[in-house]
Z-matrix of the N, CA and C atoms (Angstrom, degrees):
N
C 1 1.432
C 2 1.515 1 112.31
N 3 1.299 2 114.86 1 -44.46
C 4 1.462 3 118.50 2 -179.59
C 5 1.524 4 109.41 3 -65.73
N 6 1.304 5 116.03 4 -37.29
C 7 1.464 6 120.33 5 -179.78
C 8 1.537 7 109.50 6 -63.78
N 9 1.322 8 116.54 7 -40.91
C 10 1.457 9 120.30 8 178.62
C 11 1.519 10 111.67 9 -61.68
N 12 1.311 11 116.61 10 -43.89
C 13 1.458 12 120.50 11 179.52
C 14 1.522 13 111.48 12 -62.26
N 15 1.293 14 115.41 13 -41.90
C 16 1.467 15 119.82 14 179.65
C 17 1.535 16 109.68 15 -64.47
N 18 1.333 17 116.72 16 -43.72
C 19 1.468 18 120.45 17 179.15
C 20 1.528 19 111.08 18 -64.02
N 21 1.334 20 116.65 19 -40.75
C 22 1.467 21 119.63 20 178.25
C 23 1.519 22 111.39 21 -64.07
N 24 1.323 23 116.32 22 -42.11
C 25 1.459 24 119.56 23 178.46
C 26 1.524 25 111.40 24 -62.50
N 27 1.316 26 115.35 25 -45.13
C 28 1.464 27 119.31 26 -179.85
C 29 1.533 28 111.02 27 -67.27
N 30 1.321 29 116.75 28 -38.93
C 31 1.467 30 120.31 29 177.28
C 32 1.528 31 109.81 30 -64.70
N 33 1.317 32 116.50 31 -40.39
C 34 1.458 33 120.46 32 177.94
C 35 1.516 34 111.75 33 -63.25
N 36 1.322 35 116.73 34 -34.95
C 37 1.460 36 120.78 35 178.17
C 38 1.532 37 111.85 36 -72.29
N 39 1.336 38 117.27 37 -26.86
C 40 1.467 39 121.10 38 -177.70
C 41 1.528 40 113.71 39 -89.41
N 42 1.311 41 118.21 40 -22.48
C 43 1.461 42 120.86 41 -174.75
C 44 1.528 43 111.56 42 -63.20
N 45 1.291 44 118.63 43 -48.53
C 46 1.467 45 121.50 44 -177.56
C 47 1.530 46 112.13 45 -61.70
N 48 1.338 47 120.03 46 -48.56
C 49 1.473 48 118.75 47 177.91
C 50 1.527 49 113.38 48 -63.67
N 51 1.327 50 117.84 49 -37.16
C 52 1.465 51 120.49 50 179.44
C 53 1.528 52 109.81 51 -65.26
N 54 1.323 53 118.28 52 -44.35
C 55 1.466 54 121.22 53 177.17
C 56 1.528 55 110.04 54 -63.39
N 57 1.323 56 117.54 55 -41.47
C 58 1.468 57 121.10 56 177.74
C 59 1.513 58 112.28 57 -61.88
N 60 1.317 59 117.13 58 -43.45
C 61 1.464 60 121.10 59 178.62
C 62 1.530 61 110.34 60 -65.83
N 63 1.329 62 117.41 61 -40.74
C 64 1.466 63 120.65 62 178.98
C 65 1.531 64 110.55 63 -63.75
N 66 1.322 65 117.60 64 -44.35
C 67 1.471 66 120.39 65 178.76
C 68 1.526 67 111.31 66 -65.23
N 69 1.324 68 116.95 67 -40.01
C 70 1.463 69 120.36 68 177.89
C 71 1.524 70 110.34 69 -62.78
N 72 1.312 71 117.86 70 -42.78
C 73 1.456 72 121.77 71 178.01
C 74 1.520 73 111.79 72 -64.04
N 75 1.327 74 116.08 73 -42.50
C 76 1.471 75 121.07 74 179.57
C 77 1.520 76 110.76 75 -60.86
N 78 1.323 77 117.23 76 -50.62
C 79 1.460 78 120.40 77 -178.20
C 80 1.533 79 111.90 78 -69.50
N 81 1.314 80 117.40 79 -33.07
C 82 1.471 81 120.02 80 177.22
C 83 1.520 82 110.84 81 -65.71
N 84 1.323 83 115.94 82 -42.31
C 85 1.456 84 119.97 83 178.43
C 86 1.529 85 110.64 84 -60.12
N 87 1.339 86 116.77 85 -47.45
C 88 1.455 87 120.11 86 -177.87
C 89 1.527 88 112.33 87 -73.45
N 90 1.311 89 117.69 88 -20.91
C 91 1.462 90 120.31 89 174.17
C 92 1.527 91 110.19 90 -65.02
N 93 1.313 92 116.57 91 -35.91
C 94 1.463 93 121.10 92 -178.21
C 95 1.527 94 111.50 93 -92.16
N 96 1.311 95 117.90 94 -47.33
C 97 1.463 96 121.99 95 -170.00
C 98 1.519 97 115.50 96 -99.94
N 99 1.295 98 120.41 97 -7.40
C 100 1.458 99 122.61 98 -172.87
C 101 1.522 100 113.81 99 -71.19
N 102 1.342 101 115.33 100 177.38
C 103 1.467 102 121.41 101 179.81
C 104 1.517 103 111.51 102 -61.67
N 105 1.317 104 116.59 103 -31.58
C 106 1.459 105 121.13 104 178.68
C 107 1.524 106 110.91 105 -116.66
N 108 1.321 107 115.66 106 30.03
C 109 1.457 108 121.34 107 -178.22
C 110 1.517 109 112.73 108 -84.34
N 111 1.322 110 114.37 109 -171.93
C 112 1.464 111 120.26 110 -176.92
C 113 1.522 112 112.47 111 -65.22
N 114 1.327 113 117.20 112 -40.34
C 115 1.471 114 119.44 113 179.52
C 116 1.525 115 111.23 114 -63.64
N 117 1.341 116 117.16 115 -41.37
C 118 1.467 117 120.33 116 177.58
C 119 1.527 118 110.10 117 -65.07
N 120 1.318 119 116.75 118 -37.79
C 121 1.464 120 121.07 119 179.48
C 122 1.529 121 110.84 120 -64.29
N 123 1.350 122 116.53 121 -45.06
C 124 1.468 123 119.91 122 177.42
C 125 1.521 124 110.72 123 -62.82
N 126 1.317 125 117.28 124 -41.07
C 127 1.463 126 120.99 125 179.34
C 128 1.530 127 110.93 126 -62.73
N 129 1.322 128 117.34 127 -43.32
C 130 1.466 129 120.62 128 178.40
C 131 1.523 130 111.28 129 -64.71
N 132 1.319 131 117.29 130 -39.12
C 133 1.471 132 120.04 131 177.50
C 134 1.522 133 110.91 132 -63.31
N 135 1.328 134 116.76 133 -38.60
C 136 1.465 135 121.12 134 177.65
C 137 1.537 136 109.72 135 -63.37
N 138 1.325 137 116.88 136 -45.22
C 139 1.463 138 120.86 137 179.05
C 140 1.524 139 111.38 138 -63.13
N 141 1.326 140 116.97 139 -37.49
C 142 1.465 141 120.95 140 178.85
C 143 1.523 142 110.37 141 -64.77
N 144 1.336 143 117.26 142 -42.54
C 145 1.470 144 120.24 143 178.44
C 146 1.524 145 110.97 144 -61.70
N 147 1.332 146 117.21 145 -43.65
C 148 1.468 147 121.19 146 178.84
C 149 1.528 148 110.19 147 -63.41
N 150 1.320 149 116.84 148 -42.88
C 151 1.468 150 120.44 149 -179.65
C 152 1.532 151 110.95 150 -65.67
N 153 1.329 152 117.43 151 -37.95
C 154 1.466 153 119.88 152 178.62
C 155 1.526 154 110.95 153 -66.70
N 156 1.323 155 116.88 154 -38.95
C 157 1.469 156 120.19 155 177.50
C 158 1.529 157 109.92 156 -64.84
N 159 1.320 158 116.51 157 -42.24
C 160 1.464 159 120.74 158 177.76
C 161 1.526 160 110.72 159 -63.77
N 162 1.323 161 116.70 160 -40.53
C 163 1.464 162 120.97 161 178.40
C 164 1.524 163 111.01 162 -63.43
N 165 1.327 164 117.35 163 -40.73
C 166 1.463 165 120.36 164 178.68
C 167 1.528 166 110.77 165 -63.51
N 168 1.335 167 116.98 166 -41.46
C 169 1.465 168 120.37 167 178.33
C 170 1.528 169 110.83 168 -65.26
N 171 1.320 170 116.99 169 -41.32
C 172 1.461 171 120.14 170 179.14
C 173 1.524 172 111.63 171 -67.22
N 174 1.309 173 117.18 172 -36.99
C 175 1.468 174 119.87 173 177.66
C 176 1.528 175 110.67 174 -65.55
N 177 1.336 176 116.53 175 -40.17
C 178 1.465 177 119.62 176 177.62
C 179 1.527 178 110.12 177 -63.45
N 180 1.321 179 116.76 178 -43.11
C 181 1.471 180 120.87 179 178.48
C 182 1.530 181 110.26 180 -63.69
N 183 1.328 182 116.64 181 -40.28
C 184 1.470 183 120.83 182 178.71
C 185 1.527 184 110.60 183 -62.71
N 186 1.323 185 116.53 184 -42.22
C 187 1.466 186 120.27 185 178.51
C 188 1.521 187 110.50 186 -63.04
N 189 1.323 188 116.35 187 -42.08
C 190 1.465 189 121.18 188 178.97
C 191 1.530 190 110.99 189 -62.33
N 192 1.327 191 116.79 190 -45.22
C 193 1.463 192 120.30 191 179.55
C 194 1.527 193 111.54 192 -68.65
N 195 1.315 194 117.75 193 -35.73
C 196 1.462 195 120.54 194 178.28
C 197 1.528 196 110.28 195 -63.99
N 198 1.330 197 116.71 196 -37.73
C 199 1.461 198 120.14 197 177.43
C 200 1.528 199 110.57 198 -65.18
N 201 1.341 200 116.55 199 -42.78
C 202 1.467 201 119.62 200 178.45
C 203 1.521 202 110.96 201 -62.60
N 204 1.323 203 116.76 202 -42.26
C 205 1.460 204 120.48 203 -179.71
C 206 1.520 205 110.38 204 -65.65
N 207 1.319 206 116.80 205 -41.24
C 208 1.468 207 118.87 206 179.96
C 209 1.530 208 111.35 207 -65.16
N 210 1.325 209 117.07 208 -29.08
C 211 1.461 210 120.12 209 177.53
C 212 1.532 211 112.37 210 -74.89
N 213 1.312 212 117.99 211 -16.16
C 214 1.461 213 121.41 212 179.46
C 215 1.522 214 112.52 213 -98.93
N 216 1.299 215 119.44 214 2.98
C 217 1.466 216 121.90 215 179.09
C 218 1.530 217 109.60 216 -67.88
N 219 1.326 218 116.62 217 148.13
C 220 1.472 219 119.73 218 -178.17
C 221 1.529 220 113.20 219 -60.24
N 222 1.326 221 117.83 220 -31.34
C 223 1.468 222 119.81 221 -179.37
C 224 1.528 223 111.68 222 -68.12
N 225 1.327 224 115.63 223 -30.77
C 226 1.468 225 119.83 224 -176.49
C 227 1.523 226 108.43 225 -141.45
N 228 1.299 227 117.33 226 94.34
C 229 1.458 228 121.62 227 -179.23
C 230 1.525 229 108.58 228 -101.26
N 231 1.321 230 116.10 229 124.44
C 232 1.454 231 121.59 230 175.31
C 233 1.532 232 106.79 231 -85.65
N 234 1.311 233 118.49 232 114.66
C 235 1.482 234 120.25 233 -174.98
C 236 1.526 235 113.34 234 -60.67
N 237 1.319 236 117.87 235 -38.26
C 238 1.468 237 119.98 236 -179.44
C 239 1.525 238 111.42 237 -66.03
N 240 1.324 239 115.48 238 -43.99
C 241 1.463 240 118.94 239 179.77
C 242 1.519 241 110.77 240 -67.06
N 243 1.313 242 117.02 241 -39.33
C 244 1.464 243 120.88 242 177.79
C 245 1.523 244 110.53 243 -62.27
N 246 1.325 245 117.26 244 -44.08
C 247 1.460 246 122.08 245 178.41
C 248 1.530 247 110.61 246 -62.01
N 249 1.320 248 116.32 247 -43.44
C 250 1.468 249 121.00 248 179.78
C 251 1.526 250 110.69 249 -61.82
N 252 1.334 251 117.46 250 -45.74
C 253 1.461 252 121.17 251 -178.76
C 254 1.536 253 111.61 252 -66.48
N 255 1.315 254 116.73 253 -38.92
C 256 1.468 255 119.86 254 178.95
C 257 1.522 256 110.03 255 -64.49
N 258 1.322 257 117.17 256 -45.46
C 259 1.471 258 120.31 257 -179.76
C 260 1.526 259 111.60 258 -64.58
N 261 1.334 260 116.54 259 -40.20
C 262 1.464 261 119.36 260 179.84
C 263 1.526 262 111.06 261 -68.50
N 264 1.312 263 117.15 262 -40.60
C 265 1.460 264 120.72 263 -178.41
C 266 1.520 265 112.27 264 -69.83
N 267 1.327 266 116.54 265 -45.51
C 268 1.460 267 120.40 266 -176.48
C 269 1.528 268 113.28 267 -89.43
N 270 1.327 269 116.51 268 -8.33
C 271 1.454 270 122.08 269 179.65
C 272 1.528 271 110.89 270 59.05
N 273 1.335 272 116.11 271 47.74
C 274 1.462 273 122.24 272 -178.11
C 275 1.527 274 110.20 273 -120.59
N 276 1.340 275 115.06 274 159.91
C 277 1.460 276 121.44 275 173.94
C 278 1.524 277 108.10 276 -133.79
N 279 1.303 278 115.48 277 157.70
C 280 1.461 279 120.25 278 176.85
C 281 1.530 280 108.83 279 -78.50
N 282 1.338 281 118.09 280 157.29
C 283 1.469 282 120.54 281 -177.70
C 284 1.528 283 112.91 282 -62.37
N 285 1.318 284 118.98 283 -28.95
C 286 1.460 285 119.96 284 -177.58
C 287 1.532 286 112.86 285 -96.25
N 288 1.334 287 118.99 286 8.57
C 289 1.471 288 122.00 287 178.90
C 290 1.523 289 110.42 288 -79.48
N 291 1.331 290 114.67 289 148.90
C 292 1.455 291 121.07 290 173.90
C 293 1.519 292 106.86 291 -104.93
N 294 1.322 293 116.34 292 126.43
C 295 1.462 294 121.45 293 -176.14
C 296 1.521 295 107.62 294 -105.47
N 297 1.328 296 116.52 295 125.22
C 298 1.454 297 122.41 296 175.76
C 299 1.512 298 108.48 297 -104.75
N 300 1.310 299 117.13 298 121.14
C 301 1.457 300 121.58 299 -178.67
C 302 1.528 301 108.74 300 -90.98
N 303 1.308 302 115.43 301 130.07
C 304 1.465 303 121.14 302 177.18
C 305 1.526 304 108.27 303 -101.50
N 306 1.327 305 115.98 304 147.15
C 307 1.472 306 117.25 305 176.54
C 308 1.535 307 109.11 306 -67.36
N 309 1.312 308 115.66 307 147.61
C 310 1.470 309 121.01 308 -178.99
C 311 1.521 310 109.52 309 -66.37
N 312 1.317 311 115.46 310 137.79
C 313 1.474 312 119.96 311 178.05
C 314 1.521 313 108.46 312 -95.95
N 315 1.310 314 115.91 313 151.62
C 316 1.464 315 121.79 314 -178.66
C 317 1.527 316 110.38 315 -72.38
N 318 1.336 317 116.63 316 172.49
C 319 1.459 318 121.37 317 -178.17
C 320 1.511 319 112.91 318 -66.78
């Protein structure tokens, strides 16, 4: 009987710390590995950096195309750009042009 009481007392003293350690381990694991954990956060930050770089490249391309379009407006026509676009679209050259043929590049 005395042995049982001693074991119960000692078990009672161990239950709270064991549950606390288990809960701490559970939450620590999910802090790192969970859906909203540190690894997911780092992955999202990486994706954001890639998307921002892509956005910067697209904005630069948009600015470049906007400049080309503004040069083709009827109010302000750039003769060189107009000539270039006409030749590219119609696949024509002037009689005094020199054409340099480049070898075809692979895919």
